[in-house]
N, C-alpha and C positions, 0 to 999 in steps of 0.2 A: 701653270699659273702665269708665268712671265709671258708666254705666248698669248694667252687670253687678254691680259692687260695691254699688251702691245697692239693687238687688233683693235681694242676699244679706243685707245689713244689715237690710233691712225685714222679712225672713222670720225673723230671729233671735228665739228665745224669751228668750234671756238676752243683752241688749245688752253688747257688749264681749267675749263669749266667742269662742274660736277657731272658725273656719269649717271644717267638715269637707269634704274633697275630694269625698265622695259627694254633698254638697249642691250642688257646683258643676257636676257632670256634666249635670244636666237643662238647664242653660242652653244646651247645644249645640243643643237643639231650636228655640231662638229665634235661631239664627245668631250666637251669641256664641262667641268663641274660648276654649274651655275650657282648653287648655294655657297661653294667655296670662294668663287670669285666675288660674290656679293659680300661675304664676310671680310675678305681682304680689303675691298674698297671701303666698306664701312669703318674698318679699323684705321684706315689711312685718311679718313675724313673726305673721301672723294665720291661718296655715293649720294645720289638724290633718289630716295626710295619713293617712287611713284606707283608702287604696286597697290592694287585695290584688294582689300580683304575679301576672301572668298564669299563671305556672307552677303556682301553687297550685290555681287552678280547673282547669287541665289535669290535674294529678295526681288530683284528686278524681274527675274524670270517668273517668279510666282505671281506677281501683280500685273504682268504685262497685258493680260486679257481683261482687266477691269476698266471701267469708264475713267476718263481723265481726272475727274474730281476725286473719285475714290482712290485712285492711284496717288494723287497728290496728298490726300489726307493720311493714307497709310505710310507714305514716304516721310511725312512730318513725324508721325509716331516712331517710325524706324530710326530716324536721325536722333530723336531724344533718347530712345532706348540704347542706342550705340554710344552716343557721346555724353549723355547726361544733360542736365540743364542748370546753368548757374543763376537763372532768374526764377522768381517764385511762380508756381510751386517748384522748388528745387528737387532735382532727382539725380541720383548717382547712375553711372552707366551700368547696364545689365550685361550679364554673360551672354555669349552667343547662343548657348544651349537654351537659356530662358527665352530669348527672342524667337528662336526657331520653334520652340514648343508652343508659345502663345500664338504665333502667326499660323502655324499648322492647325491649331484648334479653331481659330477664328475664320480662316479663309473659306471653308465650305459654306459657312453662313453668309459671309460677305459676298461670295459669288452668287448665292441664291438671291440676296437682296439686289444685286446688280441687274437682275432681269427685270426689275420693276422700279428701281431707283437709280438716279445718276450720282447721288452723293449720300454720304453717311448722315448728313444733316436731316435727311428725310426719314430716317429710321425712327420709329416711335417705341415707346416703352412696351406697348401691347405686342408689337412685333417681336421684341426680344423675349417677352414672356412666352409667346407662342412657340418660339424656336428652341427654347431651353429644354433639355431632357428633364423628366420629372424628378429624378434623384440620381445619386451615385456620383462617382468621381468625374464622369463625363460632364455633368451639370456644373460641378465645381470648377473644372478646368476651363470650360467654355465661358462661364460667367467671369472668371478671373481675367481671361484674355480680353473679352469685350470691355470690361471695366477699365483695364489698362489702356486700351485704345481710346475710349471716349473721355477718360480723364485728361489725357494729353491733348486731345482735340479741343476740349472745353477750355483748358488752360491757354491754348493758343488761339482761342476765339474762332475756331473753324467750325464749331457746332454751337447752337444756341443754348441747348441744355444737355446735360448728361443723363440719358435715359436709363442708365444702370444704377442711379443713386437709390440707396436704401433697398437694393435688391440683394438678397442673401442666399447662401447655399449652406446646408448642413455639412459638418465635417464628413468628407466622403470615406466610404469603406473601400480602400484601394484593394485590387485583387492581389492574392498571394503570389509571390514569384513562382514561376514554373520550376519544378524539380529538375535538377541536372542529371545527366547520365553518370552515375557514380562509377560504373565499370570503366568508362572512358577516362574519368578523372584519375582513378587509381592507376590506370595504364600510363597516364601522362606523368604522374609522380614517380613511377618506376621506370620511366623511359631511359634508353641508352643515351639520348641527347641530353647533356647536362643543362643546357639552357631551358629546354622544355620542362625538365624535372624541377628546376629551381623556381621557375615562374609558377608552375602548378602548385608546388608546396607552399609558396608564399601566399598564394590566393586561397588555397584550401584551408590552411591553418590560421591565417591572420587577415584574410580579406583585404589585402593592400590595394589601394586604388591604382588603376593603371597609370594615371599621371604621376603618382608617387613612385611607382616602379620605374617609370621612364626617366625621371629626374634623379633617381637614387644614385648617390655617389659612393665611391669606395670608402671615403672618410666617414660615411654614415653607418658603416658596418663595423662594429667593434664590440668586444667583450660579449659576443653572443647576442647582441641586441641591434635593432635597427633604430636609428635616430632620425625621425621624419618630422621636421619642424619642431614643435614643442612636445611631440609624442615620442615616447620611448617604448619599443615593442620588444619584449623578451621572446626570443625565437624558440619555438618548440624544437625538440631534438631532431625530428625528421626534416623540418625546414632548414635547420642549421646544417645538417649533413648535406642536403641537396645544394644549398648555397655554397658551402665550402668546396664541393666537387666542381661546381660551375666556375668558381674563382680560380681553381687550379687549371681547369680547361681554358679559361680566358687568358691566363698568364702564359700558357703553353702555346696557344694559337697566335697571340698578339703580344709578344714580350716587350715590344718597343713602342706600343701605342701610347699616346699622351691623352687619350680620351679619359676624362675622370669619372665617367659614369660606370655603374656596375654592369649593366646590360649593354653590350655592343654587338655588332655583327661585322661582316666582312667590309661593308662600306663605311660604317661609322667609325671603324678603327683607324681610319685615315684622317679623321678630324676630331673636333671636340664637342660636336653637337650630339644630343641624345638620339636614340633610334626612333623611328616612326611608331605611332601608336598601333598601326596595323600589324607591326612586327609581332606584338604580343599575341594577337589573335591567331596569326598564321603559325607562330611557334607552338602555342598551346593546342591548337586544333579545335577550339571551341570558344564561345564568347567569354572573355575574362570577367565582364560585369555580371554575367549569369552565375559564375562561380562565387563571386564576391557576395551577391545577394543571397545565394543559398547558404553560405557560411554564416552570414549575419542572422538569417532566419533560424538556422539551427541553434545558434547561441541564444536567440530570443526564447525559443522553446525550452532550452536547458535552464535559463534563469527565470522563467516565468514572466518574461516581458519586462524585466527590470531596466528602466530607462537609464539609470546611472551607470550600470555595468556596461550597457551597450555603447553609450557615448564614450566612456573611458576606454573601453577595449578597442573600438574601431575608429574613434575620432570623428564620429558623425554628429550632426546636429540633433537636438532634442526632438524636433519635428520629424526628422527621418526615423529616429528610434521609435517614436510614437506609432508610426505606420507599421513597423514590424511587431510592436506590442499589440496593436489592434488585431493583426492576423492571429496571434497567439490566443488572445481573449475570445475571438470569434470561434476559433477551432475548439477551444475548451468548452465554450457555451453550447456549441452544437453537439459535442460529445456528451455533456451532461444531459442535454435534452433527449438524446438518443437512449440514454440509460433509463 
């Protein structure tokens, strides 16, 4: 760390000036830990964080082939979605996942319009009606995405009218989550690797979000319960046993680590940051979100689609619980029709 900081100070043109994050990145070529150096500089008040969020580069690559006017219009929508808007109509910043989902849904249609139009101002209501699927969740997602774009453009006076006004889509029937390989999941719970067994058990029994697993701290595990935000989860005995075995393994492998998080690895044991989200997928050997969805769906069938029980047990929103309940109701309706 001292060597890295000494190099950065030696390269400064103005001694005492803040060090830009972009100047730290090349140190990775010489086997210095760039995240650690950035953390030290930030703590010392010496960092000018000029890094660009990854979603910005992704957005620019996605719209690079569009006409200039469309690229500018989508850029305005993107800025409002990322930063929010303090002027009427006011908007709060949206999550990156929301922005990516809506842009991915709208881009194929926008690229199709780009073959005949130079700007989204030229898109008519009839063209939107013609491009929308007849029904289903695809119609709902596409209409929601286009409505979001045109609302922002209308508010910024980049289009004359909002062609999606008074256009509606019925509540979509989202497809049921695909079943997971239970043999593989059972093997993960019984694995000799304590980390894999603990992650698998927490997902299989309690459907913990990956982000919650990532930020889970040692102080959040007490009295056989997990304390995640305002939610208290009473651990099932198999999950409790797997977690206890992992904590013993953790203290044996890294007895002197100061990392406060439950799940750490060889690299994160040397600092205080959580592990990367990809670590959970690699450790588990299957997509963690697929296991979480399968567990919630299983509970939905067991409770008859009880929204209150689903929201209390898994800490999900009512809208999300309603999707799982819909799957249960459709399955039971089809079963009764078959009888």
